[in-house]
PyMOL commands that place a pseudoatom at each C-alpha (Angstrom):
pseudoatom trace, name=CA, resn=MET, resi=1, chain=A, elem=C, hetatm=0, pos=[0.000, 0.000, 0.000]
pseudoatom trace, name=CA, resn=LYS, resi=2, chain=A, elem=C, hetatm=0, pos=[2.807, 2.364, 0.899]
pseudoatom trace, name=CA, resn=LEU, resi=3, chain=A, elem=C, hetatm=0, pos=[4.576, 1.484, -2.291]
pseudoatom trace, name=CA, resn=ARG, resi=4, chain=A, elem=C, hetatm=0, pos=[1.509, 2.404, -4.315]
pseudoatom trace, name=CA, resn=SER, resi=5, chain=A, elem=C, hetatm=0, pos=[1.087, 5.744, -2.501]
pseudoatom trace, name=CA, resn=ASN, resi=6, chain=A, elem=C, hetatm=0, pos=[4.795, 6.547, -3.043]
pseudoatom trace, name=CA, resn=LEU, resi=7, chain=A, elem=C, hetatm=0, pos=[4.419, 5.792, -6.749]
pseudoatom trace, name=CA, resn=ASP, resi=8, chain=A, elem=C, hetatm=0, pos=[1.337, 7.990, -6.936]
pseudoatom trace, name=CA, resn=LYS, resi=9, chain=A, elem=C, hetatm=0, pos=[3.225, 10.850, -5.273]
pseudoatom trace, name=CA, resn=ARG, resi=10, chain=A, elem=C, hetatm=0, pos=[6.152, 10.442, -7.692]
pseudoatom trace, name=CA, resn=ARG, resi=11, chain=A, elem=C, hetatm=0, pos=[3.786, 10.408, -10.669]
pseudoatom trace, name=CA, resn=GLY, resi=12, chain=A, elem=C, hetatm=0, pos=[2.096, 13.532, -9.354]
pseudoatom trace, name=CA, resn=ARG, resi=13, chain=A, elem=C, hetatm=0, pos=[5.456, 15.307, -8.985]
pseudoatom trace, name=CA, resn=LEU, resi=14, chain=A, elem=C, hetatm=0, pos=[6.517, 14.132, -12.426]
pseudoatom trace, name=CA, resn=ASN, resi=15, chain=A, elem=C, hetatm=0, pos=[3.277, 15.374, -13.962]
pseudoatom trace, name=CA, resn=LEU, resi=16, chain=A, elem=C, hetatm=0, pos=[3.737, 18.700, -12.183]
pseudoatom trace, name=CA, resn=ARG, resi=17, chain=A, elem=C, hetatm=0, pos=[7.298, 19.008, -13.519]
pseudoatom trace, name=CA, resn=HIS, resi=18, chain=A, elem=C, hetatm=0, pos=[6.128, 18.215, -17.033]
pseudoatom trace, name=CA, resn=ALA, resi=19, chain=A, elem=C, hetatm=0, pos=[3.359, 20.772, -16.734]
pseudoatom trace, name=CA, resn=VAL, resi=20, chain=A, elem=C, hetatm=0, pos=[5.800, 23.428, -15.496]
pseudoatom trace, name=CA, resn=ALA, resi=21, chain=A, elem=C, hetatm=0, pos=[8.284, 22.591, -18.268]
pseudoatom trace, name=CA, resn=ALA, resi=22, chain=A, elem=C, hetatm=0, pos=[5.554, 22.739, -20.919]
pseudoatom trace, name=CA, resn=THR, resi=23, chain=A, elem=C, hetatm=0, pos=[4.337, 26.070, -19.559]
pseudoatom trace, name=CA, resn=LEU, resi=24, chain=A, elem=C, hetatm=0, pos=[7.871, 27.507, -19.626]
pseudoatom trace, name=CA, resn=CYS, resi=25, chain=A, elem=C, hetatm=0, pos=[8.365, 26.311, -23.210]
pseudoatom trace, name=CA, resn=LEU, resi=26, chain=A, elem=C, hetatm=0, pos=[5.080, 27.894, -24.247]
pseudoatom trace, name=CA, resn=LEU, resi=27, chain=A, elem=C, hetatm=0, pos=[5.933, 31.189, -22.579]
pseudoatom trace, name=CA, resn=SER, resi=28, chain=A, elem=C, hetatm=0, pos=[9.398, 31.173, -24.160]
pseudoatom trace, name=CA, resn=GLY, resi=29, chain=A, elem=C, hetatm=0, pos=[7.887, 30.579, -27.581]
pseudoatom trace, name=CA, resn=LEU, resi=30, chain=A, elem=C, hetatm=0, pos=[5.416, 33.419, -27.094]
pseudoatom trace, name=CA, resn=ALA, resi=31, chain=A, elem=C, hetatm=0, pos=[8.220, 35.712, -25.931]
pseudoatom trace, name=CA, resn=VAL, resi=32, chain=A, elem=C, hetatm=0, pos=[10.012, 35.152, -29.227]
pseudoatom trace, name=CA, resn=ALA, resi=33, chain=A, elem=C, hetatm=0, pos=[7.277, 34.629, -31.809]
pseudoatom trace, name=CA, resn=GLY, resi=34, chain=A, elem=C, hetatm=0, pos=[4.100, 35.810, -30.100]
pseudoatom trace, name=CA, resn=PRO, resi=35, chain=A, elem=C, hetatm=0, pos=[2.027, 38.867, -30.982]
pseudoatom trace, name=CA, resn=SER, resi=36, chain=A, elem=C, hetatm=0, pos=[4.175, 41.046, -28.739]
pseudoatom trace, name=CA, resn=GLY, resi=37, chain=A, elem=C, hetatm=0, pos=[7.380, 39.013, -28.987]
pseudoatom trace, name=CA, resn=LEU, resi=38, chain=A, elem=C, hetatm=0, pos=[10.775, 39.852, -30.429]
pseudoatom trace, name=CA, resn=TYR, resi=39, chain=A, elem=C, hetatm=0, pos=[9.773, 39.308, -34.061]
pseudoatom trace, name=CA, resn=ALA, resi=40, chain=A, elem=C, hetatm=0, pos=[6.720, 41.537, -33.742]
pseudoatom trace, name=CA, resn=TRP, resi=41, chain=A, elem=C, hetatm=0, pos=[8.761, 44.146, -31.889]
pseudoatom trace, name=CA, resn=HIS, resi=42, chain=A, elem=C, hetatm=0, pos=[11.293, 44.258, -34.734]
pseudoatom trace, name=CA, resn=GLU, resi=43, chain=A, elem=C, hetatm=0, pos=[8.537, 44.623, -37.354]
pseudoatom trace, name=CA, resn=ASN, resi=44, chain=A, elem=C, hetatm=0, pos=[6.851, 47.368, -35.323]
pseudoatom trace, name=CA, resn=THR, resi=45, chain=A, elem=C, hetatm=0, pos=[10.145, 49.245, -35.083]
pseudoatom trace, name=CA, resn=GLN, resi=46, chain=A, elem=C, hetatm=0, pos=[10.565, 49.134, -38.868]
pseudoatom trace, name=CA, resn=LEU, resi=47, chain=A, elem=C, hetatm=0, pos=[6.984, 50.271, -39.444]
pseudoatom trace, name=CA, resn=ARG, resi=48, chain=A, elem=C, hetatm=0, pos=[7.483, 53.140, -37.024]
pseudoatom trace, name=CA, resn=GLU, resi=49, chain=A, elem=C, hetatm=0, pos=[10.598, 54.337, -38.844]
pseudoatom trace, name=CA, resn=GLU, resi=50, chain=A, elem=C, hetatm=0, pos=[8.824, 54.171, -42.217]
pseudoatom trace, name=CA, resn=ARG, resi=51, chain=A, elem=C, hetatm=0, pos=[5.845, 56.085, -40.858]
pseudoatom trace, name=CA, resn=GLU, resi=52, chain=A, elem=C, hetatm=0, pos=[8.077, 58.738, -39.300]
pseudoatom trace, name=CA, resn=GLN, resi=53, chain=A, elem=C, hetatm=0, pos=[9.757, 59.278, -42.687]
pseudoatom trace, name=CA, resn=ARG, resi=54, chain=A, elem=C, hetatm=0, pos=[6.361, 59.499, -44.395]
pseudoatom trace, name=CA, resn=LEU, resi=55, chain=A, elem=C, hetatm=0, pos=[5.178, 61.945, -41.743]
pseudoatom trace, name=CA, resn=ALA, resi=56, chain=A, elem=C, hetatm=0, pos=[8.248, 64.131, -42.296]
pseudoatom trace, name=CA, resn=ALA, resi=57, chain=A, elem=C, hetatm=0, pos=[7.613, 64.167, -46.069]
pseudoatom trace, name=CA, resn=LEU, resi=58, chain=A, elem=C, hetatm=0, pos=[3.940, 65.007, -45.597]
pseudoatom trace, name=CA, resn=THR, resi=59, chain=A, elem=C, hetatm=0, pos=[4.784, 67.751, -43.109]
pseudoatom trace, name=CA, resn=ALA, resi=60, chain=A, elem=C, hetatm=0, pos=[7.206, 69.326, -45.590]
pseudoatom trace, name=CA, resn=GLN, resi=61, chain=A, elem=C, hetatm=0, pos=[4.588, 69.113, -48.348]
pseudoatom trace, name=CA, resn=ARG, resi=62, chain=A, elem=C, hetatm=0, pos=[1.969, 70.693, -46.067]
pseudoatom trace, name=CA, resn=ASP, resi=63, chain=A, elem=C, hetatm=0, pos=[4.352, 73.550, -45.237]
pseudoatom trace, name=CA, resn=ARG, resi=64, chain=A, elem=C, hetatm=0, pos=[5.016, 74.181, -48.943]
pseudoatom trace, name=CA, resn=LEU, resi=65, chain=A, elem=C, hetatm=0, pos=[1.287, 74.248, -49.655]
pseudoatom trace, name=CA, resn=ARG, resi=66, chain=A, elem=C, hetatm=0, pos=[0.657, 76.620, -46.748]
pseudoatom trace, name=CA, resn=GLN, resi=67, chain=A, elem=C, hetatm=0, pos=[3.302, 78.971, -48.102]
pseudoatom trace, name=CA, resn=ARG, resi=68, chain=A, elem=C, hetatm=0, pos=[1.764, 78.839, -51.562]
pseudoatom trace, name=CA, resn=VAL, resi=69, chain=A, elem=C, hetatm=0, pos=[-1.720, 79.540, -50.174]
pseudoatom trace, name=CA, resn=ALA, resi=70, chain=A, elem=C, hetatm=0, pos=[-0.335, 82.467, -48.199]
pseudoatom trace, name=CA, resn=LEU, resi=71, chain=A, elem=C, hetatm=0, pos=[1.177, 83.878, -51.408]
pseudoatom trace, name=CA, resn=LEU, resi=72, chain=A, elem=C, hetatm=0, pos=[-2.210, 83.615, -53.137]
pseudoatom trace, name=CA, resn=ASP, resi=73, chain=A, elem=C, hetatm=0, pos=[-4.079, 85.469, -50.394]
pseudoatom trace, name=CA, resn=PRO, resi=74, chain=A, elem=C, hetatm=0, pos=[-6.091, 88.209, -52.194]
pseudoatom trace, name=CA, resn=ALA, resi=75, chain=A, elem=C, hetatm=0, pos=[-5.190, 90.800, -49.589]
pseudoatom trace, name=CA, resn=ARG, resi=76, chain=A, elem=C, hetatm=0, pos=[-1.434, 90.181, -49.933]
pseudoatom trace, name=CA, resn=ALA, resi=77, chain=A, elem=C, hetatm=0, pos=[-0.975, 88.447, -53.291]
pseudoatom trace, name=CA, resn=ASP, resi=78, chain=A, elem=C, hetatm=0, pos=[2.494, 88.276, -54.794]
pseudoatom trace, name=CA, resn=PRO, resi=79, chain=A, elem=C, hetatm=0, pos=[2.203, 89.982, -58.192]
pseudoatom trace, name=CA, resn=ASP, resi=80, chain=A, elem=C, hetatm=0, pos=[4.845, 87.797, -59.845]
pseudoatom trace, name=CA, resn=LEU, resi=81, chain=A, elem=C, hetatm=0, pos=[3.162, 84.577, -58.753]
pseudoatom trace, name=CA, resn=VAL, resi=82, chain=A, elem=C, hetatm=0, pos=[-0.278, 85.843, -59.753]
pseudoatom trace, name=CA, resn=GLY, resi=83, chain=A, elem=C, hetatm=0, pos=[0.974, 86.849, -63.180]
pseudoatom trace, name=CA, resn=GLU, resi=84, chain=A, elem=C, hetatm=0, pos=[2.700, 83.515, -63.680]
pseudoatom trace, name=CA, resn=LEU, resi=85, chain=A, elem=C, hetatm=0, pos=[-0.399, 81.565, -62.705]
pseudoatom trace, name=CA, resn=ILE, resi=86, chain=A, elem=C, hetatm=0, pos=[-2.677, 83.650, -64.925]
pseudoatom trace, name=CA, resn=ARG, resi=87, chain=A, elem=C, hetatm=0, pos=[-0.440, 83.119, -67.925]
pseudoatom trace, name=CA, resn=GLU, resi=88, chain=A, elem=C, hetatm=0, pos=[-0.054, 79.408, -67.215]
pseudoatom trace, name=CA, resn=LYS, resi=89, chain=A, elem=C, hetatm=0, pos=[-3.651, 78.496, -66.395]
pseudoatom trace, name=CA, resn=LEU, resi=90, chain=A, elem=C, hetatm=0, pos=[-5.683, 80.943, -68.499]
pseudoatom trace, name=CA, resn=ASN, resi=91, chain=A, elem=C, hetatm=0, pos=[-3.323, 81.497, -71.442]
pseudoatom trace, name=CA, resn=VAL, resi=92, chain=A, elem=C, hetatm=0, pos=[-3.577, 85.265, -70.990]
pseudoatom trace, name=CA, resn=LEU, resi=93, chain=A, elem=C, hetatm=0, pos=[-0.970, 87.655, -72.420]
pseudoatom trace, name=CA, resn=HIS, resi=94, chain=A, elem=C, hetatm=0, pos=[-0.308, 91.365, -72.197]
pseudoatom trace, name=CA, resn=PRO, resi=95, chain=A, elem=C, hetatm=0, pos=[-0.834, 93.250, -75.478]
pseudoatom trace, name=CA, resn=ASP, resi=96, chain=A, elem=C, hetatm=0, pos=[2.884, 93.944, -75.848]
pseudoatom trace, name=CA, resn=GLU, resi=97, chain=A, elem=C, hetatm=0, pos=[4.025, 90.349, -75.214]
pseudoatom trace, name=CA, resn=VAL, resi=98, chain=A, elem=C, hetatm=0, pos=[5.165, 87.972, -77.929]
pseudoatom trace, name=CA, resn=ILE, resi=99, chain=A, elem=C, hetatm=0, pos=[5.194, 84.170, -77.672]
pseudoatom trace, name=CA, resn=VAL, resi=100, chain=A, elem=C, hetatm=0, pos=[8.352, 82.513, -78.892]
pseudoatom trace, name=CA, resn=THR, resi=101, chain=A, elem=C, hetatm=0, pos=[8.158, 78.762, -79.399]
pseudoatom trace, name=CA, resn=LEU, resi=102, chain=A, elem=C, hetatm=0, pos=[11.326, 76.732, -79.332]
pseudoatom trace, name=CA, resn=LYS, resi=103, chain=A, elem=C, hetatm=0, pos=[11.723, 73.490, -81.195]
pseudoatom trace, name=CA, resn=THR, resi=104, chain=A, elem=C, hetatm=0, pos=[12.704, 70.582, -79.053]
pseudoatom trace, name=CA, resn=GLU, resi=105, chain=A, elem=C, hetatm=0, pos=[15.043, 67.775, -80.101]
pseudoatom trace, name=CA, resn=GLU, resi=106, chain=A, elem=C, hetatm=0, pos=[12.065, 65.491, -80.715]
pseudoatom trace, name=CA, resn=GLU, resi=107, chain=A, elem=C, hetatm=0, pos=[10.612, 67.727, -83.441]
for i in range(1, 107): cmd.bond("trace and resi %d" % i, "trace and resi %d" % (i + 1))
show_as sticks, trace
zoom trace
């Protein structure tokens, strides 16, 4: 009887050790390859760097557009820019201007 109870205790300890070892292996695997593990952390770092670069480019573009809008403000319009845009978009010329067309290499 004692022998059987000793064997049962040993089996219980062995099962507990196996359960602890399996749990540690699972946690180690999740630490490396889980949703917040080392692989995911590396990918998130790369995505963050790419998005910071994109944000910097978009911020520079926004600043250029703000400057251009400020130049087109009717109260403080830049005459050179207004004249350039009128000629470009509306094909308007002054009476004393002459259009000179240049042939390109393709023609």
